[in-house]
C-alpha positions, 0 to 999 in steps of 0.5 A: 431222750425225747421220743415221739410215736407216730402212726404212718400208713397204719405202721408205728414209727418212733422218732427221737429228737436230734440234739446236735443240729436243726433244720431251716426251710421255707414256709412253702413246705420245703419242697426241694432239697435246696430249700432245706438247710441243716445247721450244726450246733456245737453245744446241745444245751444251746439248741432250743435257744438258737432255734428260738432266736432264728424264729424271731429273726426269720418269719418267712422260714420254718425252724424245726427239730430233726429226728432220728428214726428208730435210733438208726444212726444217721437217718435223719427225718424232718417234719415239714409244715404240711399235714394230711388229714382224713375225716370220718364219713358224715363229718360236715364241711363246717366242722372240718374247717372249724377244726382247721381254724382251731389249729391255724391250718390252711388248706392247700388242696382237697385230695381227689384220690383219698375220700374226705381228705385234705393237705393242710399247712401250718401258718403263723397262727399255728401255736405248736409244731406239726408233730404236736398238732398231729397228736392233738388232731387225732384226739378229735373223734371226727378225724380218721387219720392225721399224718405229718409230711416227713422229709427223708434223704434218698439212699441210692441203691447201688455200689459204685467202685455195642462195642461193650456188648461182649462184656454185658454178661447179664444179657447173655452169660456164656460162662467160661471163667470162675466168676461166670456161670453159663445161663446166669443172665436175663435171656436177652437174645431170646427176647430180641428175636421177637422185639427190642422194644418200641418208641411208644413205650415210655420208661420213666426212671426217677433218679439223681440226674442224667447225662442226656448227651450220652451217645447211648441215649442220643437218638430220634425221639429217645427222650420224652418229658424230661424234668428236673425237680428242685435242685437236681441237675443233669450232669455230663459225668456218669451218674446213678441215673444215667447208669440205670437208664443205660441198663434199661434202654441204651440205644443199639447204635454200634458203639458203647453198650446196649440196654435190655429194651434199646428201642424204647423211650426214656422219661428221665425225672431228676429228683432232689436229695431230700424227699417228702410226700409232696415230692413223691406225689409230684413226681408220680403224678407227673409221670402218670400225666405224661403217660409213663408205662414203667416207673423205675426207682433204683433207690429207697429212703435212708431211714430203715423204718419207712412206712408209706403215708396213707396219701402216698399209698392212695396215689400209688394205687391210682397210678398203678391201676389208672395210669398209661394211655390205655388206663391199664396202670403204670408198672411201678418198680422199686429196688429192695435195697443193699443192706442185707436186711429184711424189707419188712421185719427186724434186724439187730433189734431195729425195725426194717420197713421198706414201705415202697418195696412191700406195697402190693402194687409194686414190683420189688427187686432183689439182686442175683450175681453172675453165678446165679446166686444171691448177691450178699448185700441184697435185702430180702423178705416175703414181699420180694417179687423177683431178682435180676443180675447185678454185681455181687462177689465173687461174681462178675462186675458190671460196667457202663461207659462214661464219655467226655464232653467231646463224646469220646469214651473216657473210662468204664465205671463199675456199678452194682447193687439192686439198682442194676437189677431194678433197671433190668426189670424195667427194661423187661417190662418195656419189652413185655409191653412192646409186644402186648400193650393191652396188658394191665399192670397186674397182668405184667407183674404176673407174667414176670413172676410166672416166667422167672427161673428158679435159681440156686435151688440148694440155698433158696428155700423156695416155699410151696408157692415157688417163692424164696425170701432171697430171690422172690419168684426167681431170676427174670427170664426175658425170653419166657416173659415176652413169649407169654405176653405174646401168647396172652395177646392171642 
């Protein structure tokens, strides 16, 4: 089987060409999911023939092979027609463009947050595919990095299966049944003595779609700078994005449920199914440009081995250190994932590298349950920051209300996974910033770490620094975090 090895963000990725299908996308980089079409092939021997026929017939479209990442079944990767190139210091502009012309590459942009770097695109004068061009570019001594833009599918990190506040055990757990342990919650009521949030704090949730007419999200100035990217559409029925938004910021209005930070505002960004560097960057830049305070991502890529590109790392650092109105940095949160695997390691002979979760500027979130134990599905590792409640057998489930078009409550939906946990951490960050908006992103992260509760002491294996690969620095405690933020302000 033909294999291609790539260096992405300093990490090695091996791609294996898929023989039973190929991809078709527009020559604009295939930015959005509705631009990418997967074409199945019954006979693998006809694959290259069919692709070449289409290339001759459709000059405005890119016909490309698909790849499996490190041989994990079903995790397809699509190389787009864009490449990031960074030159070594001292390389003249004339020589840079001579190299681009050699490969028929068109400059789309010079990257402001990565020195001597460009995003370039293949043209009709490019005689090789992007992976081969990347390989040739790296042979030039003037080039520091050359990385293709790889598009992968999104994996939403959940397990689907006010009048409701009494059932929101993750906010206030009084125990009383075999599936509940008193105190296995985020200590919301203790935090609410000081704040329930303020509208000026913007919680950006990037997800698959939102029901913005949901009664628990309808309030004065609640929704800010909403945007749909590509084919993503807001929906009336319950969606993963709606559920995450409710857990973080559902309004306190006497009906339905209440979020951990009910008085904060929501910036809902709907994403497409296939994501690549240019989509990640567009969404993160949009959130930063619209002064998001928190960016919450309850998802990961479907590919187990997903190192971040050099360009994406540079933008994440910029957003996390220069974002927000006061330039103190956006707090970026990612779900650790639900496959019971290390976020940076190896399992069953397969590389496991969750590039977003292990990035130093990110808060990586695992899942605990209503018994203050690890949720069995939750990913783990030394890079895990904290954990927060979610559903995990034999613990108690989590429900959110769905409403019909007439805004009558229709039914409850069970949700779980590290998605729930991540949304709760987003709500906590919003509360912390509500009482002390002058904190930097690194200071917020430190407060959340230092105030987390150590749980399941018999099984957590906390090290001398107080860190557990299963729980991070512990289960979040909203009351302690808000109190420390207030003291820091004084």
